[in-house]
N, C-alpha and C positions, 0 to 999 in steps of 0.2 A: 504494500500500500504506500507507494512512493509519493503520493500527493502530500503527505504530512512529513515535516522535518522531525529530527530526533536530536536531542542534546543531553549529554551525560546520562545516557541510558533511559531517557524519558521521552515519550511522545509529546510533541508540541501541537497544541490546538489554538489557533488564533495567536500564535506566538508565545503562549503560556505553557510552561511545563505542566504535565497532567496532574501531578499532586497539588500544585498551586491552584490550578483551576478547580479541582475537587474541593479544596478548602474554601475557595471563593464561592462556589455554589452552595456549600454548607452541608450537603448530604449526598449520598449515593442511593439509588442509581440516578443517572441523568443522561439526557441527550445533549450533545454539544455540536453546533454547526459553525463552521469556519467561514466567516463572511468573505475573506480574501479568496477562498477557493470558489465560492459562488460567483464572485465577480470575474475570476479568471476563466471559469467555464463559459460564461456568456461572452467574454472577450474573445476566447478561442473560436467560438461559433461565428461571431461577427467577422472575424478575420477569414475563416474558411468559406463561409457561405456568400452567395451574391448579395451585395448591399441592399438590393430592393426586397429581399425576402424578409418578412416580418417574423419576429420571435414572440410567441406567447408562452406564458408560464401556466401550466395546468396545476392549480394549487391543491388539487386532491392529493398530490404526491406529498405535500407537506404544508399544512395550513397554519403553522405557527405564526401568530400575528407579526412579530418582529422580523421574521424571515420574509414574510410576504411584503412588508414595508420595504425591505432592502431590495427584493426582486423587482418590485414595482418601479424602482428607479433605473433598472437595467434593461427591462424587456419592453416590447411594444404593446403588450396587452396581457390580460389575466383571464383565464378560463375557469369558471366556477361550476360547481355541481349541486348547489343547494342555496337556499336563502341565507343560511348561516355563513357559507363561504362568501356570498355576495356582500354581507355586512363587513367581513374582514377586508375584502378587496377595496370597498369604498372607503373604509377607515384608513387603509394603507395609502390612500391618495391616488389610486388608479382612476383614470378618467372614465366615466360611464360609457363614452363612445368606444372605448377600447376593452370593455368587459363583455364576454360572451358566457352564456349559461346553457350547459348541456345536461341531460339526464332523462331517463326513460319514464320516470313517474313524477313529473313536476306537479305539485299541488296547485290548485287554483289560487291560493293565497300567495304562493311563490311567483306565479305568473303575474299577479297584480303588482307585487313588489318589483319585479323585473321591468314591467312597463313604466311604473312610476319612477324608477331609477334611470330609465332611458338606455338600458343596456340591450345587447343583441341576444335574442332567444333562438337557440337551435331547436327547431320544431322536430319532434320525434314521433308524432302520431297525428292522425287526422283529428283526434279529440282536441288537440291543443288549438287548432285554428279558430273554431267558433268561440272558444273561451277567450282567446287573445283579442278577437274582434270585439266581443262584448266589453271586455275590460278597457280597450282603447276608446270605445264610445263613452263608457262611463267616466273615464278620467279626462277625456278630451286630449289625449296624447297619442302620438303614433306608436304602434307596436312594431318594433324593428325585429325582423325574423330572417333566419337562414334555415335551410333544410338540412338536417343531418341524414345522410344517405347510408343505408346498409348496402355496401357494394356487392356485386355478384362475383367477388373473388376474395381470397384471404391473404393476409400477410404471411408468407411462408417463413417458417423457422421462428415465429414469434412465441414468446413465453405465454402470452395471453391473447387469444384471438377475439377481436371485438367487432368483426365484420365478416361478411360472407356466410352463406347458408342461413338457416333460421336464427335470428338473434333478437334479443329484446331491445337492442340499441338501434335508433334511427328508423327510417322508412325504407322498405325494400326498393331497390333502384327501379324496378319495373312499375312500382306504384307512384313514384315521385311525379311523373307528368300529371296525373290526376290531382295530386296534392297541390301542385303549382297552380292548377286551374282554380282550386278552392281558395288559395291565398290571393290570387288576382281578383276573384269574385268578391271576397270580403274586404278588400282594400288594405290589407296589411302591407307594411313597408318591407318588401322583399329586398334582401341584400346579397344573398349568395348561398353557398353550400359548405357543408362540413362533412368530411370523410375521414374516418378513423378506423383503420383495418386491424390494428393490433399493437402490442407493446412489447418491450424488453427483447429487442432483436439486435444481435451483434453481427449480422450478415448484411454488409452494405448492398450487395446485389439484390437481396430480397426487398430492402427498403426502396431502392431505386425502382424496381419493378412495380411495387405497390404505388409509389408516387406517380409513376407514369400512367398506370392504369386508372388511378384516381383522377388524374387530370383529364384523360381522354373521356372518362365517364362524365365528368363535369361539363365538358364541351358538348356532349350529346344532350345532357339535361338542360343546358343553358338555352337550347333551341325552344324549350317549352316555358321558359321563365317569363313572368309578367313584367320584369324590368331588367336592366343591365346587371350583370354580376359584378358586385363591388368587393366581394369578400369570398375568398376560396381557401378554406382551411384544409390542407392536405394531411392533417394529423401529425403523428410523431413516430413512435415505434423505436426510437433510438434507445439501445440498451447499454447497460454498464456491466463490467465483469464482476461476478460474485465468487466463482468457483475455480479450482485449479484447472489450468489449461485454457481458460477463456482469455481472449485478448480484447483490448479496447477497440471500439468501433472505428473503422477507417472512414473519415469524413470526406476524403478527396472525391471518390466516385459519386457520392451523394451531392456534393457541391456542384460537380460538373453537370449532373442531371438536372439539378434545380436551375442552373444557369440556362440550360436548354429550354426547360419548361417556362422560365420567365420570359425568354425571347419569344417563344410561341404565344404566350399569353398576351404580350404587348401587341400582337397582331390580331388574335382571335378573341381575347377578353381584355380589351384595352383599358377598361375601368377597374379591373380587379386587382386587389392587393392579395398576393400569395402569402399564406401564413403557414408556419410550422409550429405545432403545439407540442411542447415538451414539458414533462414533469420530472420523472426519475432522472433523466439524463442531466438536467440542470442542477439538481440538488443532492442526488443520491450519494455521490462520492465525497461530498463536503461534510458529511455528518458521521459521528461516532456515538455508540451507546456505551456508557461506562457504568460498571457495577463493581462492587467490592467483595473480595473473598471473605466469607465469614467463618468457614470451616474447611478443614482438609481431612478427607476421609479415605481410608483404604479398605476396599471391600473385596475380599478374595483375590488380592493381588492387583486390583485396579484402583487408581487414584481418582477421586472425585473432588473437584473444587466447587464447594457449595457457595453460592453468591447471594447477594440481596436483590438481584434482578432476575428476570425470567420471561416466560412466554406471555405473561399478562401485560408486559410493557414492550416486548419485541417479538410479536407473534411470528413475523417473517423469519427471523434468525432461528427460531425453534423448528422451522420446517413445516409449520401448520398454516401457511398462507399461500397455498397454491402449489407447493412442491409435491410431485408424485412420489419420487424417491428422495428421501431427505439427504441434503448435502450441507456441509458446514460453511457458514459465512466465514470470511477471514477474521481470525481472533488473535489477540496478543495480550501478554501481560504488560500493560502500558507503562509501568514504572520499572520494567526489567528488560527493555529492548536491548538485544545483542548479547544477553547473558548466555553462556555456553553450557551451563548446567541445566540440561533439559530432561523432560520425562514425558511419557504418554499419560494424558489425563483427559477426563471429561469435565466440562463446565456445566453445572446444573444450577437451577434456581431453588427458591424456598417452597415451591408449591407442592401440594400433595397429589402429584400426577407424574408418571414417567415421561409424559410429553414435555415436561419442563426442562428442556435440554438446549443449551446455547452452543455447545461444541462437543462433539463425540469423538473420543480417542484421538485427540490432537497432540502433536509434539509441541510442548510449551516449556518455557523456562520454569524451573521448580518454584512454585508459588506458595505463599504462606498467608494466613489470615491477615487482612489489612491491605494486601496487594490489590491493584486495580486491573480488572479485566476490561479490555476494549473490543467491541465488535465493530468492525469497519463496514463501509458501504451502507450506513444506517441513516442517511439523510432523507430517504423517501420511504413512505409506507411503514413508519415506525410507530410512534406514539398514537397517532390518530387511527391507525389500522389495528390496534391491539385491544384485547378485552381487559381494560385496566381495572374494572370492577371485580374481576374474578378473584374470589377468596378474600376480598376485603382489604387488600394491601393499599398503601397510600398512592395517590396519583403521581405520575412521573414528572420530574422537573425538566424543562427544556431551556437552553441558553444559546444565544447567538454571540459569538466572540470574534 
């Protein structure tokens, strides 16, 4: 995990030695997010991608308010998935014109909040159209809409497929022309399309193929649109490495493809902003989860490092957030980096379930109670994606440093 520096055998987070940061936070466990790494990731993308491509942050990956405030200064827009996230995005200073709202089960109250705020609603069913039209009339405000399309293809090699085949997300591509007629008939302010085929993909060629197919599908659907396409969200899918043998995503072919699509759009969709929506890729590698060893147990020859953290605060690292076959996230003893006295040990939490496992049979520096365990790649789908109420433990602390 070379994105973090080390000094005197300690991991540095935001320039602070881990033990100092833990003392500053006041207790363990906690999540820490390094703002310099967040800024660096966005800057790397800006350098690699064509300048006209807009970057949106999908805040479902990490909705911590301080982090969203920081991201809002770096990206071109924020994508939310609930009224609660909308409140955070607005409080963070994101301009309403640059906020979009996706989700397959938006409540009528959430649609009303969205129209009142002036944000863009990604329509995901025929049900939403008359609701938005009635709300628009009631408030005397235009309802800005794009159509989220369930494409007729999948993002190959993605960790989680969100398009293609039957899905709860979006409107099937073959039904979109009829939906566009309804949007035109009801007078909603149509702005464009949102296509999101999948996530957590480390294969550039698969992302390139999905983006090109998404663009071609959008061109076909634009022929039925009631207004010019001003917004074309090609989704994301950019993955980060978690497990041994995985390599960081090669941006070069993706950038070349986006440059080609941008040139084509300037001719065929001249009013459209091309958007890439990223969550995990922007924040995942900038975060760590830190917990403290409370006990060292040897059971029939195997060492267990029992910590004060676990699956209730980091469900993904336990393997219970989408993994079919459990694999270890990268783990270290954060105050013993580089120590050569190592052993095979499993890192477990305090919960009364064998599922509470943060690292299974890993080679780690020999640790003692009081040492700090670090789980890397923890900036996305951590605290907010975990069952923190399970077994009544205290809520997790999050800090941006």
